[in-house]
C-alpha positions in Angstrom: -6.1 108.8 -60.6 -8.8 111.4 -59.8 -9.0 113.3 -56.5 -11.7 111.2 -55.0 -9.9 108.0 -56.1 -6.7 109.2 -54.6 -8.3 109.9 -51.2 -10.1 106.5 -51.4 -6.7 104.8 -52.1 -5.2 106.5 -49.0 -8.1 105.4 -46.8 -7.9 101.8 -48.1 -4.1 101.7 -47.5 -4.6 103.0 -44.0 -7.1 100.3 -43.2 -4.9 97.7 -44.7 -2.0 98.7 -42.3 -3.7 97.0 -39.4 -4.0 93.7 -41.3 -0.5 93.3 -42.7 0.7 89.7 -42.2 3.2 89.4 -45.1 6.0 91.2 -46.8 3.8 91.4 -50.0 1.1 93.1 -47.9 3.5 95.8 -46.8 4.9 96.2 -50.3 1.4 96.7 -51.7 0.6 99.4 -49.2 3.9 101.2 -49.8 3.2 101.2 -53.6 -0.4 102.5 -53.0 0.7 105.2 -50.7 3.5 106.3 -53.0 1.1 106.5 -56.0 -1.3 108.5 -53.9 1.5 110.9 -52.8 2.7 111.5 -56.3 -0.9 112.2 -57.5 -1.5 114.5 -54.6 1.5 116.5 -55.6 0.6 116.7 -59.2 -3.0 117.5 -58.6 -2.0 120.1 -55.9 -4.3 118.6 -53.3 -2.4 120.3 -50.5 0.2 119.6 -47.9 -2.2 117.6 -45.7 -2.9 115.0 -48.4 0.7 114.7 -49.4 1.9 114.3 -45.8 -0.9 111.8 -45.1 0.3 109.6 -47.9 3.9 109.9 -46.7 2.9 108.9 -43.2 1.1 105.8 -44.5 4.2 104.9 -46.6 6.5 105.2 -43.6 4.2 103.1 -41.4 4.1 100.5 -44.1 7.9 100.4 -44.2 7.9 99.7 -40.5 5.6 96.8 -41.2 7.9 95.7 -44.0 11.0 95.7 -41.8 9.1 93.6 -39.2 7.8 91.1 -41.8 11.2 90.6 -43.5 13.0 90.2 -40.2 10.4 87.6 -39.0 10.6 85.8 -42.4 14.4 85.6 -42.1 14.1 84.2 -38.6 11.7 81.5 -39.8 14.0 80.7 -42.7 11.4 81.8 -45.3 13.5 84.7 -46.5 17.2 84.4 -47.2 19.5 86.7 -45.2 22.0 86.7 -48.1 22.0 85.3 -51.6 20.8 81.8 -52.1 23.5 79.2 -51.8 24.3 77.3 -55.0 23.4 74.1 -53.2 19.7 75.1 -53.0 17.6 73.6 -55.8 15.4 76.3 -57.3 12.7 73.8 -58.2 12.3 73.0 -54.5 9.1 74.8 -53.3 10.6 75.2 -49.8 13.7 77.2 -50.8 13.9 80.7 -49.1 13.1 83.7 -51.2 15.8 86.3 -51.7 15.3 90.0 -51.3 15.7 90.4 -55.1 12.9 88.0 -55.7 10.7 90.0 -53.3 11.5 93.1 -55.3 13.6 94.5 -52.4 17.1 95.8 -52.4 19.5 95.7 -49.5 19.5 99.5 -49.4 15.7 99.6 -49.3 15.7 97.2 -46.3 18.4 99.2 -44.5 16.3 102.3 -44.8 13.1 100.5 -43.7 14.9 99.2 -40.6 16.3 102.6 -39.8 12.8 104.0 -39.9 11.4 101.1 -37.9 14.1 101.4 -35.2 13.8 105.2 -34.9 10.0 105.8 -35.0 6.7 104.6 -33.9 3.4 105.1 -35.6 2.5 107.7 -33.0 5.8 109.6 -33.5 5.3 109.6 -37.2 1.8 111.1 -36.8 3.1 113.8 -34.5 5.9 114.8 -36.8 3.7 114.8 -39.9 1.0 116.8 -38.0 3.6 119.4 -37.0 4.9 119.7 -40.5 1.4 120.1 -41.9 0.5 122.8 -39.4 3.6 124.6 -40.8 2.4 123.9 -44.3 5.6 122.0 -45.0 5.8 118.8 -47.0 7.7 116.2 -45.1 9.7 113.7 -47.0 10.9 110.1 -46.4 14.4 111.3 -46.8 14.1 113.4 -43.7 13.2 110.4 -41.6 16.2 108.5 -42.9 18.9 111.1 -42.9 17.8 113.5 -40.2 16.3 111.1 -37.7 16.2 112.7 -34.3 19.1 111.4 -32.2 18.2 107.8 -32.4 21.5 106.1 -32.3 23.1 104.7 -29.2 25.7 107.0 -27.7 29.2 106.4 -29.1 27.8 105.4 -32.5 28.8 106.9 -35.9 25.5 108.8 -36.0 25.8 110.3 -32.5 24.6 113.8 -31.8 25.9 115.5 -28.7 24.1 117.8 -26.2 25.0 121.5 -26.6 27.4 122.8 -23.9 24.9 125.4 -22.5 22.5 122.7 -21.5 25.2 120.6 -19.9 26.4 123.7 -17.9 22.8 124.4 -16.8 22.6 120.8 -15.5 25.9 121.0 -13.8 24.9 124.2 -12.0 21.5 122.8 -11.0 23.2 119.8 -9.4 25.3 122.0 -7.1 28.9 121.6 -5.9 29.1 117.8 -6.7 28.3 118.4 -10.4 27.6 115.5 -12.7 28.7 112.3 -11.0 27.5 109.8 -13.6 26.6 109.7 -17.3 25.5 106.1 -18.0 24.9 106.5 -21.8 27.7 108.4 -23.4 31.0 108.3 -25.3 34.5 109.5 -24.8 34.0 112.4 -27.2 30.8 113.5 -25.4 32.7 113.6 -22.1 34.8 116.5 -23.3 31.7 118.5 -22.6 29.8 116.5 -19.9 32.9 115.8 -17.7 31.1 113.3 -15.5 33.0 111.7 -12.6 32.0 108.3 -13.9 30.6 107.4 -17.3 29.6 104.4 -19.3 29.7 103.9 -23.1 27.8 101.5 -25.3 30.5 98.9 -24.7 30.3 99.3 -21.0 26.5 98.9 -21.1 25.3 101.3 -18.4 22.1 99.4 -18.1 24.0 96.6 -16.2 25.6 99.0 -13.7 24.4 100.6 -10.4 23.8 104.3 -10.7 24.7 106.7 -7.9 24.6 110.4 -7.2 23.7 113.1 -9.7 22.8 111.6 -13.1 23.0 113.3 -16.5 21.2 111.1 -19.0 20.7 111.7 -22.8 19.8 108.1 -23.7 19.6 106.5 -27.1 16.3 107.4 -28.6 15.5 104.2 -30.4 13.2 101.5 -28.9 13.6 99.4 -26.9 16.7 101.1 -25.5 15.0 104.4 -24.5 12.3 102.5 -22.5 15.0 100.4 -20.9 17.0 103.5 -19.8 13.9 105.2 -18.4 12.9 102.1 -16.5 16.5 101.8 -15.1 16.4 105.5 -14.0 13.1 105.0 -12.2 14.3 101.8 -10.5 17.5 103.4 -9.3 15.6 106.3 -8.0 13.2 104.0 -6.1 16.2 102.1 -4.7 17.5 105.4 -3.2 20.7 105.4 -5.1 20.1 108.6 -7.0 20.3 112.1 -5.5 19.3 114.0 -8.6 18.8 113.3 -12.3 18.4 115.4 -15.4 17.2 113.6 -18.6 17.1 115.0 -22.1 14.7 113.1 -24.4 12.3 113.7 -27.3 9.0 115.1 -26.1 7.1 111.9 -26.8 4.6 112.4 -24.0 2.2 109.8 -25.3 4.6 106.9 -25.0 4.8 104.6 -22.1 8.3 105.6 -21.2 7.3 109.3 -21.6 4.4 108.9 -19.2 6.7 107.1 -16.7 9.3 109.8 -16.9 6.9 112.7 -16.5 5.2 110.9 -13.5 8.6 110.4 -11.8 9.9 114.0 -12.6 9.8 116.8 -10.1 10.1 119.4 -12.9 10.1 119.4 -16.7 11.4 121.9 -19.1 9.9 122.1 -22.6 12.4 124.0 -24.8 11.2 126.7 -27.1 12.1 125.3 -30.5 14.0 122.2 -31.2 17.5 121.6 -29.8 20.2 121.6 -32.4 22.5 118.8 -31.3 26.2 118.8 -32.1 27.9 116.4 -34.5 31.3 114.8 -33.8 33.1 117.7 -35.6 31.5 120.2 -33.2 29.0 121.6 -35.8 25.3 122.1 -35.0 22.9 119.7 -36.7 19.9 120.7 -38.7 16.7 121.1 -36.8 15.6 117.7 -35.6 12.2 116.3 -36.6 10.8 116.4 -33.1 11.0 118.7 -30.1 12.5 117.7 -26.8 11.9 117.8 -23.0 14.3 118.0 -20.1 13.1 116.2 -17.0 14.4 116.8 -13.5 14.3 114.4 -10.5 15.4 115.8 -7.1 14.8 118.4 -4.5 16.5 121.4 -6.2 13.5 122.3 -8.4 14.0 126.0 -7.8 17.5 125.8 -9.1 16.4 123.7 -12.0 13.7 126.3 -12.9 16.2 129.2 -12.6 18.8 127.5 -14.8 16.4 126.1 -17.5 13.9 128.8 -18.0 16.4 130.3 -20.5 15.7 127.4 -22.7 11.9 127.2 -22.4 8.9 126.8 -20.2 9.5 125.0 -16.9 6.7 123.2 -15.1 7.1 122.1 -11.5 5.2 121.5 -8.3 
């Protein structure tokens, strides 16, 4: 594969992404993008070309996860192995993952990517890596995905104590009265008066007082938590709120949060969350923002400028 052909393959694969309607379509794009990525590395075409190919492959895996899930819902793709009662000669029998050339591990990873990232987020992360002249890998998106699990899950990452203390100080004497998306382990640091875990489902509760919110970062949950926050604010039940999320300012929920916020901190560097053993994680793939809603913007700015730039009215 020559340089021109490699670039043409990438362009073709990118155009095909918008027209994916089947599992095979997605698989074809994944294979094309991977071939172009390998060639770009061997031909030393540069970080931009390699990362471009990786981005196309990741986006195609999102499409693959959607197509397989839809096929399983329609009964066209088997969710497990085919029962012995199914007659293979019957043209209507559901295809298995093996027959589609897919392993269970491959689908698990594709769904992880789909649940953690959007096309826009992938573009942002790849662009950031390219500006740093760093090759980004598919493995990073699977193993180091940026705090995407629901609080209380096995892959939970916890907010560093200095940020929690800054939030507590900002709120004043009443401290943190509610953490609606948390876990028992996280509360060793947050110490909210009231808190809800995944099992409690904070989205179904009324929120009151001073809210600390570090929501699950996967869609649709993050959008649902931001909508809930804004609705509770409009209802007059919240006094103050501080929200730690990825700095996905182009997303609908990101735009809503920034519009509702009275101040926003953009940390210098990426926050290294804490794992369940109390150890800092590796640097996440995306930066963060900390939004404040309330009338103590001066206090927020004082307490959070130590982390980065604070913008407020």
